[in-house]
Rosetta silent file (secondary structure, phi, psi, omega in degrees, C-alpha in Angstrom):
SEQUENCE: MLLEIVSPEATLFSGEVTSVTLPGIMGEFELLNNHAPVISLLKEGNVKINGNITLEEEVEKLFNKSDKGFWLPISSGTLEMKDNKVIVLAD
SCORE:     score description
SCORE:     0.000 S_00000001
   1 L     0.000  156.820 -178.975  139.394  125.458  143.392 S_00000001
   2 E   -92.386  131.486  177.719  140.026  123.182  146.342 S_00000001
   3 E  -119.830  132.572  172.037  143.121  123.799  148.473 S_00000001
   4 E  -124.755  127.214  174.131  144.542  121.415  151.061 S_00000001
   5 E  -114.701  118.460 -174.879  147.518  122.405  153.213 S_00000001
   6 E  -121.811  133.105  174.050  148.951  119.438  155.091 S_00000001
   7 L  -111.295  171.894  176.711  151.814  119.399  157.599 S_00000001
   8 L   -60.699  -24.776 -176.860  153.414  116.344  159.220 S_00000001
   9 L   -89.805  -33.932 -171.712  151.256  117.008  162.291 S_00000001
  10 L  -169.125  167.094  168.373  147.825  117.809  160.809 S_00000001
  11 E   -80.822  118.221 -175.659  145.713  119.113  157.969 S_00000001
  12 E   -86.367  -30.973  178.892  146.012  122.879  158.400 S_00000001
  13 E  -156.074  141.675  172.202  143.440  123.923  155.811 S_00000001
  14 E  -149.192  115.573 -179.887  140.978  122.297  153.447 S_00000001
  15 E   175.143  176.703  179.641  138.489  124.370  151.500 S_00000001
  16 E   -78.833  136.715  177.065  137.567  126.381  148.434 S_00000001
  17 L  -134.742  161.260  175.742  139.781  129.369  147.557 S_00000001
  18 L   -91.589  -29.663  176.295  139.912  131.883  144.707 S_00000001
  19 E  -159.569  159.842  174.441  143.724  131.923  144.512 S_00000001
  20 E  -140.850  132.453  178.398  146.853  130.714  146.263 S_00000001
  21 E  -113.003  134.293 -170.677  150.310  132.300  146.037 S_00000001
  22 E  -130.821  151.211  178.092  153.310  130.132  146.872 S_00000001
  23 E   -89.175   82.933  179.549  157.071  130.539  147.438 S_00000001
  24 E   -70.973  160.747 -178.395  158.489  128.355  144.676 S_00000001
  25 L   -67.988  -18.963  177.398  162.198  127.596  144.505 S_00000001
  26 L  -102.630    5.941 -179.754  162.400  129.696  141.299 S_00000001
  27 E   130.188  166.712 -178.627  160.290  132.531  142.737 S_00000001
  28 E   -71.368  141.930  177.575  156.806  133.283  143.972 S_00000001
  29 E  -144.623  158.335 -176.694  153.892  132.182  141.772 S_00000001
  30 E  -118.548  140.603  175.132  150.097  132.262  141.890 S_00000001
  31 E  -113.294  134.390  176.446  147.580  129.545  141.039 S_00000001
  32 E  -120.895  171.418  177.742  144.042  130.349  139.921 S_00000001
  33 L   -53.445  140.861  178.596  141.067  128.208  138.970 S_00000001
  34 L    66.348   24.050  176.104  141.673  126.002  135.886 S_00000001
  35 L   -67.069  150.919  176.722  145.467  126.364  136.099 S_00000001
  36 L   -62.948  152.089  177.704  147.495  123.824  134.147 S_00000001
  37 L   -57.791  141.253 -179.268  148.738  120.818  136.147 S_00000001
  38 E  -153.503  147.476  171.080  151.954  121.571  138.013 S_00000001
  39 E  -128.221  134.854 -177.166  154.271  120.027  140.605 S_00000001
  40 E  -148.480  150.149  169.173  156.766  122.261  142.403 S_00000001
  41 E   -86.006  146.058 -179.830  159.168  122.369  145.314 S_00000001
  42 E  -115.068  147.204  177.291  158.560  125.178  147.787 S_00000001
  43 L  -111.641 -179.102  179.455  161.109  127.176  149.767 S_00000001
  44 L   -59.962  133.159 -179.076  160.836  129.217  152.935 S_00000001
  45 E   164.965 -154.202 -176.934  158.170  131.879  152.616 S_00000001
  46 E  -120.410  136.146  169.691  154.435  132.397  152.867 S_00000001
  47 E   -93.023  114.906 -176.674  151.510  130.494  151.395 S_00000001
  48 E  -104.743  125.406 -179.133  148.924  133.209  150.717 S_00000001
  49 E  -119.434  138.016 -179.711  145.298  132.165  150.303 S_00000001
  50 E  -124.617  146.990  179.558  142.435  134.336  149.084 S_00000001
  51 L   140.082 -167.935  176.803  138.713  133.727  149.088 S_00000001
  52 L   -85.427   85.782 -168.830  135.943  133.263  151.618 S_00000001
  53 L   -96.784  132.017  171.257  138.213  131.504  154.126 S_00000001
  54 L  -123.915  121.919 -179.030  137.148  129.873  157.387 S_00000001
  55 L   -99.895  144.984  173.905  139.918  128.442  159.549 S_00000001
  56 L   -67.813  142.975 -175.551  139.524  125.756  162.180 S_00000001
  57 L   -56.984  -38.717 -175.967  140.026  127.140  165.680 S_00000001
  58 L   -71.104  -18.862  178.942  142.910  124.784  166.514 S_00000001
  59 L  -112.246   -5.597 -176.322  145.055  125.963  163.544 S_00000001
  60 H   -55.913  -34.563 -178.177  143.953  129.600  163.328 S_00000001
  61 H   -67.340  -18.323  179.405  146.955  130.742  165.414 S_00000001
  62 H   -79.347  -20.987 -176.953  149.348  129.427  162.730 S_00000001
  63 L   -97.881  152.575  172.696  147.939  131.791  160.075 S_00000001
  64 E  -111.928  147.474 -178.251  148.298  135.550  159.752 S_00000001
  65 E  -111.154  136.551  172.064  145.477  137.715  158.363 S_00000001
  66 E  -126.225  178.153  179.334  145.816  140.616  155.958 S_00000001
  67 L   -68.608  -16.042 -179.517  143.241  142.670  154.082 S_00000001
  68 L  -100.620   -3.427 -179.798  143.729  140.359  151.069 S_00000001
  69 E   144.789 -150.965 -179.080  143.348  137.029  152.891 S_00000001
  70 E  -115.433  154.071  172.995  145.395  134.717  155.070 S_00000001
  71 E  -139.586  146.307 -176.401  149.006  133.651  154.873 S_00000001
  72 E  -122.504  119.331  176.336  150.883  130.768  156.431 S_00000001
  73 E   -72.658  135.757  176.828  154.662  130.841  156.933 S_00000001
  74 E  -130.158  159.350  176.275  156.416  127.628  155.823 S_00000001
  75 L   -99.469  -25.498  176.276  160.055  126.528  155.810 S_00000001
  76 L  -173.455  176.109  177.736  159.753  124.223  152.773 S_00000001
  77 E   168.654 -172.945  179.096  157.304  121.957  151.003 S_00000001
  78 E  -137.132  147.700 -178.568  155.905  120.396  147.864 S_00000001
  79 E  -130.133  141.103  168.999  152.908  121.364  145.758 S_00000001
  80 E  -131.874  129.966  174.782  150.693  119.497  143.312 S_00000001
  81 E  -121.370  123.121  179.698  147.953  121.182  141.251 S_00000001
  82 E  -157.879  132.650  176.466  145.693  118.963  139.161 S_00000001
  83 L    52.860   46.854  178.664  142.010  119.157  138.160 S_00000001
  84 L    59.832   28.642  173.845  141.386  122.326  140.239 S_00000001
  85 E  -127.669  124.620  179.758  142.755  120.694  143.394 S_00000001
  86 E  -110.344  126.175  175.671  145.897  122.076  145.034 S_00000001
  87 E  -118.236  122.548  177.185  147.700  119.984  147.638 S_00000001
  88 E  -112.079  120.037  172.550  150.498  121.626  149.625 S_00000001
  89 E   -99.006  108.222 -170.296  152.685  119.386  151.791 S_00000001
  90 E  -115.731  144.937  171.966  154.316  121.946  154.090 S_00000001
  91 L  -105.948    0.000    0.000  157.011  121.903  156.746 S_00000001
């Protein structure tokens, strides 16, 4: 599925991922390929992305790497998932 993470300053990530885990206001949840359409508010936490990830050099310092993928700390945001495209508007 395609994931785009956008901040007020720039597009932080755009690419194919196998899964994304997000800090929803009702708790953490994971999106996989072919997930049902969803819109959600996000709270402070980490956006965790898994897959064959390549980060642009100018935003790489914003992400942390673990053995399972990359994660990006956010303070809040909004998410839309539709037709295997996830858009995260993050603060």
